[in-house]
Backbone bond lengths (Angstrom), bond angles and torsions (degrees), N, CA, C in turn:
res aa  C-N    CA-C-N  psi(-1)  N-CA   C-N-CA  omega(-1)  CA-C   N-CA-C  phi
1 X - - - 1.453 - - 1.522 109.19 -
2 X 1.341 116.48 131.65 1.460 121.06 175.58 1.518 108.83 -102.08
3 X 1.306 115.60 134.85 1.458 120.70 -179.84 1.522 108.03 -106.25
4 X 1.326 117.13 85.52 1.454 120.61 -173.73 1.524 113.51 -77.31
5 X 1.322 117.27 -24.42 1.463 119.06 -177.42 1.521 112.18 -106.78
6 X 1.309 116.68 4.42 1.460 121.10 -179.83 1.520 108.48 -117.16
7 X 1.320 115.96 126.92 1.465 120.48 178.23 1.520 109.38 -109.50
8 X 1.309 115.22 153.63 1.453 120.64 173.80 1.520 110.26 -89.89
9 X 1.309 115.15 173.86 1.462 121.43 173.99 1.522 107.36 -151.80
10 X 1.318 118.01 133.92 1.466 119.98 -179.84 1.528 113.72 -55.64
11 X 1.334 117.90 -27.29 1.463 119.43 179.23 1.528 110.84 -61.18
12 X 1.327 117.95 -27.81 1.465 120.61 177.63 1.519 112.00 -67.48
13 X 1.326 116.58 -15.93 1.467 123.05 174.88 1.534 110.64 -103.64
14 X 1.333 116.67 12.76 1.457 120.65 177.50 1.511 115.07 84.40
15 X 1.330 117.76 8.54 1.466 120.88 -179.49 1.522 108.01 -85.13
16 X 1.335 116.67 115.78 1.464 121.70 -170.84 1.518 110.98 -138.16
17 X 1.333 114.86 152.52 1.466 121.49 -179.30 1.524 113.69 -79.50
18 X 1.322 118.85 -9.47 1.465 121.41 -175.64 1.529 110.19 -77.50
19 X 1.342 118.13 124.65 1.469 120.18 177.67 1.529 110.95 -58.72
20 X 1.335 116.21 138.50 1.455 120.46 178.21 1.513 114.15 75.61
21 X 1.301 117.78 13.33 1.463 122.22 -176.88 1.526 111.96 -60.80
22 X 1.309 116.34 -33.18 1.456 120.53 -178.18 1.510 110.47 137.40
23 X 1.311 115.90 -170.69 1.462 120.93 -178.49 1.527 110.39 -60.09
24 X 1.320 116.04 130.77 1.457 121.87 179.35 1.526 109.39 -107.71
25 X 1.309 117.21 121.17 1.458 121.52 177.23 1.524 110.11 -68.68
26 X 1.325 115.78 154.82 1.463 120.31 -178.52 1.528 110.28 -74.99
27 X 1.335 116.43 154.55 1.466 119.07 175.62 1.526 112.56 -56.45
28 X 1.339 117.43 -40.23 1.460 119.21 -178.47 1.527 111.52 -61.66
29 X 1.312 116.92 -40.07 1.468 118.89 178.93 1.526 110.96 -68.14
30 X 1.332 116.47 -47.54 1.466 120.05 -176.91 1.526 110.79 -63.47
31 X 1.326 116.79 -49.92 1.463 120.06 -177.66 1.525 111.08 -67.03
32 X 1.335 116.16 -36.03 1.461 119.97 177.18 1.512 111.94 -63.75
33 X 1.329 116.97 -41.69 1.465 119.90 178.91 1.525 111.34 -69.09
34 X 1.337 116.73 -34.82 1.470 118.59 174.37 1.527 109.98 -59.20
35 X 1.333 115.47 -46.46 1.466 119.79 -179.63 1.533 110.61 -60.46
36 X 1.331 116.77 -43.55 1.466 120.66 -179.94 1.526 111.98 -61.37
37 X 1.322 116.69 -31.63 1.463 121.38 179.58 1.526 112.80 -79.17
38 X 1.323 117.02 -7.87 1.464 120.22 -178.12 1.508 113.92 87.46
39 X 1.324 116.76 9.44 1.461 120.90 177.34 1.526 108.25 -73.66
40 X 1.332 116.03 136.06 1.465 120.30 -177.11 1.519 113.55 -113.29
41 X 1.330 117.47 -4.03 1.467 120.88 -179.62 1.521 109.22 -145.52
42 X 1.322 115.65 153.93 1.463 120.58 -178.97 1.514 110.98 -150.99
43 X 1.327 115.32 158.73 1.458 120.45 164.56 1.525 107.87 -74.26
44 X 1.328 116.26 162.45 1.464 120.93 -177.94 1.527 113.88 -70.02
45 X 1.323 117.40 -33.87 1.461 119.73 -170.15 1.517 109.74 89.61
46 X 1.324 117.36 176.03 1.468 120.81 -175.85 1.524 112.27 -70.75
47 X 1.337 115.08 163.40 1.465 120.67 175.23 1.517 109.40 -52.58
48 X 1.326 115.52 135.38 1.454 120.75 178.49 1.516 114.06 94.44
49 X 1.322 117.78 -15.72 1.465 119.76 178.58 1.528 110.48 -72.61
50 X 1.312 116.33 -46.02 1.463 122.81 175.84 1.523 108.77 -106.88
51 X 1.330 118.72 165.87 1.466 120.35 177.55 1.530 111.39 -55.90
52 X 1.327 116.76 151.68 1.465 121.09 -177.43 1.524 113.16 -72.80
53 X 1.323 117.88 -41.11 1.464 120.84 -176.07 1.525 109.84 -65.37
54 X 1.337 117.82 130.45 1.465 120.06 -177.16 1.523 114.36 -52.07
55 X 1.328 118.00 -44.92 1.471 120.10 -178.78 1.523 111.28 -66.31
56 X 1.343 116.89 -37.35 1.465 120.50 178.97 1.527 111.24 -68.07
57 X 1.323 115.34 -36.43 1.467 120.24 178.10 1.530 109.89 -62.21
58 X 1.326 115.91 -47.04 1.465 120.52 179.39 1.525 110.91 -63.24
59 X 1.335 116.49 -40.24 1.472 120.55 -178.93 1.524 111.22 -65.59
60 X 1.328 117.23 -37.97 1.467 120.76 179.47 1.529 110.47 -61.57
61 X 1.319 116.39 -44.11 1.463 119.57 178.41 1.526 110.92 -65.74
62 X 1.323 115.98 -43.81 1.468 120.18 -178.24 1.523 111.66 -61.09
63 X 1.331 116.68 -32.21 1.469 120.27 179.41 1.529 111.74 -62.05
64 X 1.325 116.98 -20.75 1.464 121.67 178.34 1.529 111.98 -108.29
65 X 1.332 115.70 14.00 1.460 119.44 179.12 1.509 113.29 70.38
66 X 1.329 116.32 25.31 1.459 121.30 -177.83 1.521 110.72 -110.52
67 X 1.312 114.90 147.17 1.459 119.97 169.51 1.530 107.26 -113.49
68 X 1.306 115.67 159.13 1.466 120.02 179.86 1.520 109.77 -88.63
69 X 1.322 116.01 130.38 1.457 120.30 174.43 1.526 109.72 -91.83
70 X 1.316 117.06 -26.49 1.457 121.55 -178.19 1.506 109.82 156.99
71 X 1.311 115.45 -155.02 1.448 118.42 -179.45 1.511 112.41 -166.51
72 X 1.322 114.85 157.06 1.463 124.64 178.72 1.520 108.30 -90.54
73 X 1.335 116.30 123.48 1.463 120.81 -174.81 1.527 109.43 -130.65
74 X 1.337 118.57 99.80 1.464 120.10 172.54 1.526 109.12 -70.81
75 X 1.321 116.60 132.47 1.464 120.15 -177.40 1.528 109.19 -145.93
76 X 1.326 116.06 141.83 1.468 121.28 176.93 1.523 107.88 -75.50
77 X 1.317 116.30 119.63 1.460 122.15 -175.71 1.523 113.49 -114.36
78 X 1.326 117.40 -14.91 1.463 121.24 -168.53 1.519 114.83 -97.34
79 X 1.317 118.62 -8.12 1.463 122.55 -173.81 1.528 109.85 -88.43
80 X 1.346 118.24 113.70 1.469 119.59 -177.99 1.526 113.53 -65.88
81 X 1.332 117.39 -15.77 1.466 120.99 179.46 1.527 112.92 -94.85
82 X 1.324 116.80 6.68 1.469 120.43 -176.35 1.529 109.29 -132.48
83 X 1.313 116.22 116.77 1.463 121.24 -179.74 1.529 109.29 -90.85
84 X 1.334 118.79 114.61 1.463 120.32 -177.65 1.526 114.31 -80.32
85 X 1.329 118.02 -12.94 1.465 119.83 -172.35 1.529 113.12 -64.83
86 X 1.344 120.88 -44.37 1.471 118.32 178.41 1.530 113.10 -58.62
87 X 1.316 117.09 -39.97 1.472 121.21 177.11 1.530 110.70 -62.30
88 X 1.322 116.21 -43.30 1.461 120.76 179.56 1.525 110.86 -67.20
89 X 1.318 117.27 -38.33 1.474 119.98 178.27 1.527 110.45 -58.82
90 X 1.327 117.15 -40.03 1.472 119.86 177.59 1.530 110.50 -65.20
91 X 1.315 116.39 -42.14 1.467 121.12 178.49 1.523 111.12 -61.95
92 X 1.317 116.38 -38.94 1.461 120.70 -177.41 1.520 112.66 -64.03
93 X 1.324 117.54 -22.63 1.469 119.36 178.45 1.530 110.75 -61.06
94 X 1.326 116.87 -38.53 1.471 120.12 176.82 1.522 111.21 -67.51
95 X 1.319 116.45 -36.83 1.461 120.04 178.54 1.521 110.18 -63.38
96 X 1.324 116.22 -45.52 1.464 120.74 -179.84 1.526 110.35 -62.60
97 X 1.338 116.61 -46.35 1.471 120.90 -177.31 1.520 111.92 -60.99
98 X 1.331 116.66 -34.65 1.465 120.79 -176.51 1.528 113.15 -97.21
99 X 1.330 116.96 -1.07 1.458 119.64 -179.13 1.512 113.79 72.23
100 X 1.327 117.21 24.48 1.465 121.45 -179.99 1.521 109.99 -78.56
101 X 1.321 116.94 139.39 1.450 120.00 -174.02 1.508 117.00 -108.23
102 X 1.344 118.69 -6.47 1.464 119.94 -173.15 1.525 111.86 -133.19
103 X 1.322 115.36 121.07 1.459 123.31 174.36 1.525 107.23 -97.25
104 X 1.323 116.98 117.35 1.468 122.01 -177.40 1.527 108.03 -103.94
105 X 1.318 116.01 102.63 1.463 122.09 -177.23 1.524 111.32 -88.08
106 X 1.328 115.31 150.93 1.460 121.91 166.71 1.518 107.15 -128.74
107 X 1.325 116.21 140.91 1.461 121.94 -178.23 1.528 109.44 -81.31
108 X 1.317 115.09 82.83 1.466 123.12 -175.11 1.530 111.03 -62.62
109 X 1.321 115.79 142.33 1.463 120.58 177.50 1.524 112.31 -75.52
110 X 1.323 116.97 -21.74 1.460 121.03 -172.57 1.511 112.08 91.49
111 X 1.336 116.45 -3.30 1.458 122.31 176.93 1.525 108.84 -97.52
112 X 1.314 117.62 169.04 1.462 121.19 179.54 1.522 110.36 -79.92
113 X 1.321 116.61 128.80 1.456 120.98 175.82 1.517 113.19 76.90
114 X 1.337 114.81 -163.98 1.461 121.33 -174.37 1.529 112.52 -124.41
115 X 1.330 116.94 21.17 1.461 119.75 -176.46 1.522 113.85 -89.13
116 X 1.338 117.87 -19.73 1.460 121.61 -176.38 1.522 109.65 -123.54
117 X 1.319 115.69 129.00 1.468 120.72 178.58 1.516 110.66 -111.74
118 X 1.311 115.55 155.78 1.458 122.42 174.37 1.524 108.70 -106.16
119 X 1.320 116.62 154.98 1.460 120.90 169.92 1.521 106.56 -105.56
120 X 1.316 116.72 121.89 1.456 120.88 -175.85 1.521 111.82 -82.47
121 X 1.343 115.28 145.25 1.455 120.57 169.11 1.530 107.99 -87.85
122 X 1.325 116.49 -178.29 1.465 119.80 -176.48 1.525 112.10 -62.82
123 X 1.331 116.63 -37.21 1.466 119.33 178.28 1.521 110.51 -63.41
124 X 1.325 116.19 -42.46 1.455 120.07 178.50 1.514 112.09 -61.75
125 X 1.331 116.82 -42.88 1.466 119.92 179.04 1.522 111.52 -66.52
126 X 1.316 116.12 -43.16 1.469 119.39 179.82 1.523 110.27 -60.21
127 X 1.325 116.34 -42.40 1.465 121.36 179.85 1.521 110.72 -66.18
128 X 1.329 116.87 -45.82 1.465 121.30 -179.65 1.531 111.09 -58.75
129 X 1.321 116.73 -48.74 1.463 120.37 -177.28 1.523 111.64 -65.11
130 X 1.332 116.24 -41.31 1.469 119.47 178.20 1.522 110.85 -64.23
131 X 1.329 116.88 -40.24 1.468 119.92 179.99 1.524 112.02 -67.78
132 X 1.313 117.59 -34.12 1.464 119.18 175.18 1.525 110.65 -58.43
133 X 1.328 116.36 -45.48 1.464 119.38 -179.99 1.521 111.62 -68.71
134 X 1.331 117.51 -37.83 1.468 120.37 178.09 1.529 110.59 -63.07
135 X 1.329 116.70 -42.86 1.466 120.06 179.01 1.526 110.19 -67.53
136 X 1.325 116.63 -38.85 1.461 119.53 176.53 1.520 111.69 -58.06
137 X 1.328 116.21 -41.89 1.465 120.71 178.75 1.527 110.96 -67.74
138 X 1.324 117.24 -41.80 1.469 120.99 179.37 1.525 110.48 -62.27
139 X 1.322 116.79 -43.76 1.463 120.44 179.56 1.524 110.83 -64.62
140 X 1.328 116.33 -42.30 1.466 120.58 -178.24 1.525 111.50 -61.15
141 X 1.322 117.13 -32.69 1.469 119.84 177.81 1.527 111.58 -62.38
142 X 1.326 117.05 -22.29 1.468 122.09 177.82 1.533 111.84 -100.04
143 X 1.332 117.03 5.57 1.456 120.29 -177.91 1.516 113.57 77.73
144 X 1.323 116.55 22.58 1.466 122.57 -176.59 1.526 109.31 -114.53
145 X 1.323 116.69 140.77 1.462 122.05 177.01 1.519 109.33 -94.09
146 X 1.322 116.34 121.48 1.467 121.09 173.80 1.520 108.46 -88.97
147 X 1.327 116.25 135.62 1.461 122.39 176.52 1.525 108.31 -128.88
148 X 1.322 115.83 159.63 1.466 120.17 174.03 1.522 108.87 -109.49
149 X 1.312 115.29 130.52 1.465 123.08 178.35 1.528 107.76 -98.76
150 X 1.350 119.45 104.09 1.461 119.37 170.46 1.532 107.95 -61.22
151 X 1.316 116.58 119.36 1.465 121.23 -165.61 1.519 109.60 -135.48
152 X 1.301 116.58 137.27 1.466 121.89 177.17 1.528 109.95 -54.09
153 X 1.325 115.84 134.63 1.454 120.84 175.51 1.511 114.87 80.11
154 X 1.344 117.01 7.37 1.462 120.32 175.25 1.526 108.53 -108.32
155 X 1.313 116.37 -177.37 1.458 120.33 -178.01 1.523 112.71 -79.02
156 X 1.317 116.95 -12.61 1.466 121.04 173.86 1.525 106.84 -123.75
157 X 1.325 113.93 93.29 1.468 122.31 -177.85 1.521 110.61 -128.00
158 X 1.327 116.13 -49.32 1.464 122.29 -171.72 1.529 111.71 -86.37
159 X 1.325 114.76 161.65 1.459 121.09 -178.38 1.517 114.77 -50.83
160 X 1.348 118.99 -50.87 1.465 119.28 -179.65 1.534 112.97 -61.71
161 X 1.324 116.62 -30.41 1.470 119.90 178.30 1.527 110.57 -71.54
162 X 1.328 116.13 -39.73 1.470 120.25 176.13 1.525 109.39 -62.07
163 X 1.333 116.36 -44.06 1.465 120.40 178.81 1.522 111.23 -61.20
164 X 1.304 116.27 -40.30 1.469 119.47 -179.48 1.525 110.57 -63.05
165 X 1.323 117.02 -39.42 1.468 120.60 177.12 1.527 110.16 -64.91
166 X 1.319 117.19 -44.65 1.464 120.19 -179.63 1.522 111.68 -61.77
167 X 1.325 116.40 -37.27 1.462 120.30 -178.04 1.524 112.71 -81.95
168 X 1.336 117.29 -29.69 1.461 119.98 -170.23 1.506 116.41 -106.83
169 X 1.339 117.24 -1.26 1.463 119.76 178.89 1.522 109.21 -142.96
170 X 1.321 114.86 172.96 1.466 120.23 178.75 1.526 112.03 -102.06
171 X 1.318 118.10 -3.31 1.469 120.49 -172.69 1.528 111.21 -67.62
172 X 1.329 117.54 138.36 1.458 119.83 173.29 1.529 110.66 -79.59
173 X 1.321 115.44 171.20 1.462 120.91 -175.98 1.520 112.00 -109.31
174 X 1.324 114.26 154.59 1.458 123.37 164.64 1.530 105.73 -93.78
175 X 1.317 116.61 123.46 1.467 121.54 -175.89 1.528 109.47 -90.69
176 X 1.334 115.86 85.08 1.464 121.34 175.34 1.525 106.54 -94.44
177 X 1.318 115.85 105.26 1.461 120.13 -171.52 1.523 112.95 -61.24
178 X 1.330 117.48 -39.12 1.459 120.15 -178.53 1.512 112.69 -65.56
179 X 1.322 116.92 -49.38 1.464 120.44 -179.27 1.526 111.04 -64.82
180 X 1.331 117.31 -39.56 1.461 119.44 178.81 1.525 110.98 -63.20
181 X 1.332 117.66 -45.22 1.465 120.44 179.37 1.522 111.72 -61.24
182 X 1.322 116.67 -43.47 1.467 119.67 178.99 1.522 110.49 -61.09
183 X 1.335 116.41 -35.80 1.461 120.83 179.69 1.514 114.23 -81.25
184 X 1.336 117.20 -0.34 1.456 120.49 175.70 1.519 115.23 94.47
185 X 1.328 117.88 11.89 1.464 121.58 178.64 1.524 109.38 -107.28
186 X 1.325 116.18 132.10 1.465 121.41 174.54 1.530 107.50 -78.61
187 X 1.335 118.63 110.90 1.462 119.47 -175.12 1.524 113.43 -64.50
188 X 1.333 117.44 -34.38 1.454 120.15 177.46 1.518 111.60 -64.07
189 X 1.327 115.38 -43.95 1.462 120.09 179.11 1.525 110.82 -66.09
190 X 1.325 116.62 -40.58 1.465 120.28 177.89 1.526 110.37 -59.74
191 X 1.325 116.79 -45.48 1.466 120.71 -179.66 1.527 111.26 -63.88
192 X 1.330 117.15 -34.82 1.469 119.86 177.44 1.523 111.54 -71.14
193 X 1.334 116.69 -37.45 1.465 120.82 -176.14 1.523 112.52 -74.47
194 X 1.333 117.03 -39.54 1.470 119.95 -174.76 1.532 110.85 -132.92
195 X 1.329 118.06 58.64 1.468 119.21 -176.77 1.521 113.34 -58.42
196 X 1.317 116.61 -30.89 1.457 119.87 -179.75 1.513 114.21 -72.93
197 X 1.330 116.98 -10.20 1.469 120.85 179.71 1.524 111.75 -102.69
198 X 1.315 118.76 5.12 1.463 121.79 176.94 1.525 107.77 -100.74
199 X 1.325 116.63 117.24 1.466 120.43 -175.94 1.523 113.30 -117.23
200 X 1.332 117.56 -10.22 1.464 120.10 -175.63 1.522 107.59 -158.42
201 X 1.317 116.47 145.64 1.462 119.64 178.50 1.518 109.47 -145.55
């Protein structure tokens, strides 16, 4: 059976960017098991899981018959003294090299892990929303769709935060049902209310 519309993600094998997360399986095991399951596409996984060089990253996936669908990229968006676009432009080079079409952003707190959240002031929100649109434009120049993943422990987790993003930016969302439910948003209702703003699931 080929799963053409279903992609894998290393996080489903426990591979995570959080320090101390636990035992991390090797790329060969994870990608090999994806292939055995009939999965034909995957997210990249966290930095360090695949080779750093964009061409090497694409080649590693191709060796297992996989193509890249995109990747999850936590990025600090709320700090007016920190421009996230140059960092994202470097990340996008791997997406272009591997033919990946979806950049899945998370509004990182800038702290380690997902256990501590910040409450943003108006300046922080204004900066975050503007940066989402700037990154969306940067990605689009490469033919890539940027999405925002409402994610536990990030600055966009809870229902009112998701609403603020929908009202204050143009970025579409990644519909992760588990994270949305934990944050108090009914993912089915969200998809019914704003179907045009859902770009990845």
